[in-house]
C-alpha positions in Angstrom: -21.1 -11.3 5.9 -24.8 -10.6 5.1 -26.2 -9.5 1.8 -26.9 -6.1 3.2 -23.3 -5.8 4.4 -21.9 -6.9 1.1 -24.1 -4.3 -0.7 -23.1 -1.5 1.7 -19.4 -2.4 1.2 -19.8 -2.5 -2.6 -21.6 0.9 -2.5 -18.8 2.4 -0.4 -16.1 1.0 -2.8 -18.0 2.4 -5.8 -18.3 5.8 -4.1 -14.5 5.7 -3.6 -14.2 5.2 -7.3 -16.3 8.3 -8.1 -19.9 7.2 -8.2 -22.6 8.9 -6.0 -24.6 6.7 -3.6 -27.7 6.5 -5.8 -25.7 5.7 -8.9 -23.8 3.0 -7.0 -27.0 1.4 -5.6 -28.7 1.5 -9.0 -25.7 -0.1 -10.7 -25.6 -2.9 -8.0 -29.3 -3.5 -8.4 -28.9 -4.0 -12.2 -26.0 -6.5 -11.6 -28.7 -8.7 -9.9 -31.0 -8.5 -12.9 -30.8 -9.6 -16.6 -32.4 -6.2 -17.2 -34.8 -4.0 -15.3 -37.2 -1.1 -15.4 -36.9 2.0 -13.2 -39.6 0.5 -11.0 -37.6 -2.8 -10.5 -34.4 -0.9 -9.8 -36.2 1.3 -7.3 -37.6 -1.8 -5.5 -34.2 -3.5 -5.2 -32.0 -0.5 -4.6 -34.4 1.5 -2.4 -33.4 4.6 -4.5 -36.4 7.0 -4.9 -38.0 6.2 -8.2 -37.7 9.8 -9.3 -34.0 9.7 -8.8 -33.4 6.4 -10.6 -33.6 8.0 -14.0 -31.0 10.6 -13.1 -28.7 7.9 -11.7 -29.1 5.8 -14.8 -28.3 8.7 -17.1 -25.0 9.2 -15.3 -24.2 5.5 -15.4 -25.0 5.3 -19.1 -22.7 8.3 -19.8 -19.9 6.5 -18.0 -20.4 3.3 -20.0 -21.7 1.2 -17.1 -25.3 0.8 -18.2 -27.1 0.1 -21.5 -30.6 1.4 -22.2 -33.3 -0.2 -24.4 -35.7 2.4 -25.6 -38.9 0.4 -25.2 -42.0 1.2 -23.2 -41.3 1.0 -20.4 -37.5 1.6 -20.8 -35.3 -1.4 -19.9 -31.8 -1.0 -18.4 -29.0 -3.4 -17.9 -25.5 -3.3 -16.4 -22.6 -4.1 -18.7 -20.6 -7.2 -17.8 -18.4 -7.3 -14.7 -15.2 -7.4 -16.7 -16.2 -4.4 -18.8 -17.4 -2.5 -15.8 -14.2 -3.1 -13.8 -12.1 -2.2 -16.8 -14.1 1.1 -17.3 -13.8 2.0 -13.6 -10.1 1.1 -13.5 -9.4 3.3 -16.6 -11.4 6.2 -15.0 -9.5 5.9 -11.8 -6.1 5.6 -13.6 -7.0 8.7 -15.7 -7.8 10.7 -12.5 -4.5 9.6 -11.0 -2.6 10.7 -14.1 -4.4 14.0 -14.1 -3.7 14.6 -10.4 0.0 13.8 -11.0 0.1 16.3 -13.8 -1.5 19.0 -11.6 0.8 18.2 -8.7 3.9 18.4 -10.9 2.6 21.8 -12.1 2.1 23.3 -8.7 4.9 21.7 -6.8 7.7 24.0 -5.8 9.9 23.1 -2.9 12.8 25.1 -1.8 16.0 23.1 -1.3 16.7 22.7 2.4 20.2 23.4 3.9 22.1 20.1 4.5 22.5 21.1 8.2 18.7 21.1 8.6 18.2 17.8 6.8 20.7 16.0 9.0 18.3 16.2 12.0 15.0 15.4 10.3 12.9 12.5 11.5 9.5 12.0 9.8 6.7 9.6 10.8 4.3 7.5 8.6 1.1 5.7 9.6 -0.6 2.8 7.9 0.8 -0.2 6.2 0.0 1.0 2.7 2.0 4.3 3.2 4.9 2.4 4.8 5.0 -0.2 2.0 5.0 2.5 -0.6 7.9 4.3 1.1 9.7 1.0 1.5 9.4 0.2 -2.2 10.6 3.7 -3.1 13.7 3.4 -0.9 14.5 -0.1 -2.3 14.1 1.1 -5.9 16.4 4.2 -5.2 19.2 2.2 -3.5 22.6 2.8 -5.2 25.0 0.5 -3.3 23.5 -1.4 -0.3 20.2 -2.5 1.2 20.1 -3.9 4.8 16.7 -5.1 5.7 15.8 -6.7 9.0 12.4 -8.4 9.2 10.8 -9.4 12.5 7.4 -10.5 11.3 7.0 -12.7 8.2 3.6 -11.2 7.3 5.5 -8.0 6.1 7.3 -10.0 3.4 5.0 -9.6 0.3 5.6 -10.8 -3.2 6.2 -7.2 -4.2 9.0 -6.9 -1.6 10.7 -9.9 -3.1 10.3 -8.6 -6.6 11.8 -5.2 -5.6 14.7 -6.8 -3.9 15.4 -9.0 -6.9 15.4 -5.9 -9.1 18.0 -4.3 -6.7 20.2 -7.4 -7.0 19.9 -7.3 -10.8 21.4 -3.8 -10.7 24.3 -4.9 -8.5 23.1 -3.5 -5.3 24.4 -5.4 -2.2 21.4 -6.9 -0.4 21.8 -8.0 3.2 18.7 -9.5 4.9 18.2 -10.3 8.5 15.4 -12.5 9.9 14.3 -12.6 13.5 13.6 -16.3 13.4 15.1 -19.3 11.6 11.8 -19.7 9.6 12.1 -16.1 8.3 15.8 -16.5 7.5 15.1 -19.8 5.7 12.4 -18.2 3.5 14.6 -15.2 2.7 17.4 -17.5 1.6 15.1 -19.5 -0.5 13.5 -16.5 -2.2 16.7 -14.5 -2.6 19.6 -16.9 -2.9 21.9 -14.1 -4.2 21.5 -12.0 -1.1 23.4 -12.4 2.2 21.0 -13.7 4.8 21.6 -13.9 8.6 19.6 -14.5 11.7 19.6 -11.3 13.7 21.2 -10.9 17.2 19.0 -7.9 17.8 16.3 -9.4 20.1 17.0 -6.7 22.7 15.9 -4.1 20.0 13.0 -6.0 18.6 11.5 -7.1 21.9 9.6 -10.3 22.8 6.5 -9.4 20.9 4.3 -10.3 23.9 0.9 -8.9 24.7 0.6 -5.1 25.0 4.2 -4.6 23.9 5.2 -2.7 20.8 7.1 -4.9 18.3 9.4 -3.8 15.4 8.0 -5.0 12.1 10.9 -4.0 9.8 14.2 -2.1 9.9 15.4 -0.8 6.5 18.8 0.9 6.0 19.6 2.1 2.5 23.0 3.1 1.4 23.9 3.4 5.1 22.3 6.8 5.3 18.5 6.4 4.9 16.5 4.6 7.6 13.0 3.4 8.0 11.8 1.6 11.2 8.3 0.1 11.4 6.5 -0.9 14.6 3.1 -2.2 15.6 1.2 -4.0 18.4 1.0 -7.6 17.0 -1.8 -8.7 19.3 -3.9 -5.6 19.0 -7.4 -5.8 17.3 -6.2 -3.0 15.1 -2.4 -3.7 14.5 -1.8 -0.5 12.5 1.8 -0.2 11.5 3.7 3.1 12.2 7.1 4.0 11.1 9.8 6.7 11.4 11.9 7.8 8.5 15.2 9.5 8.8 18.2 10.3 6.5 21.6 11.9 6.7 25.0 10.4 7.6 25.1 12.6 10.7 21.5 12.0 11.8 21.7 10.6 15.3 19.1 7.9 14.8 20.7 6.8 11.5 24.1 6.6 13.1 22.7 4.5 16.1 20.8 2.1 14.0 23.6 1.8 11.4 25.9 0.6 14.2 23.3 -1.6 15.8 22.6 -3.4 12.5 26.3 -3.6 11.8 26.8 -5.3 15.2 24.6 -8.1 13.8 26.6 -8.3 10.6 29.9 -9.6 11.8 31.3 -9.7 8.3 30.1 -6.3 7.3 32.3 -3.5 8.4 30.8 -0.2 9.3 32.7 2.5 7.4 31.7 5.1 9.9 32.4 3.6 13.3 
């Protein structure tokens, strides 16, 4: 990656954290200097010189830049650790404020059980699916059945969340599509029951241009999440469906399919 690409990526990230483009470019220019004048910042950042002072004032107010009142004025960026800590705190504070606002305005009518039984929702993107997976694992009361077809979807946080479930006496049953996945699951989670799945007909061959199942999660035998993706695609964005309810057709089907691969686990709702 070229220096220009690195700079543009850093500018974009800083904008995501709340800085305006000129502020981000001035801050990055100062990280390349022990200290600098408005003229030097302008030359490195390509921010119009008349706008440099405005950007610096904002950065100073946010604790990211220090000012030496000399002639001409000198500016310097705070250290990287201090800057990232300041930005992280600012971001966390915004999330906390947003959460408070959402809790204040949220008002959802309870839905009739008959309507909920037929609901199927979709999710797109690995981050969103991982977040829903962690929520479901954390909320499990009695049993977690997780079938993993692709080892790349087994993160440290997944293992930590499963360990926490085991610690609160939740039964954890883990299926791996390959012997390698099964072996790793058994090593990482010796207290869980681990098996090699017999569901290749469901998961597919994972060949070119074929959709592959990434994960199947069944929590308490009534809440289901199925992830899928194109493993050989240039953009292997994961998608998932999420369903719940003992009488939801998709949940019933997958509960029975998963149970067929768990010969020692008896499905209570045949």
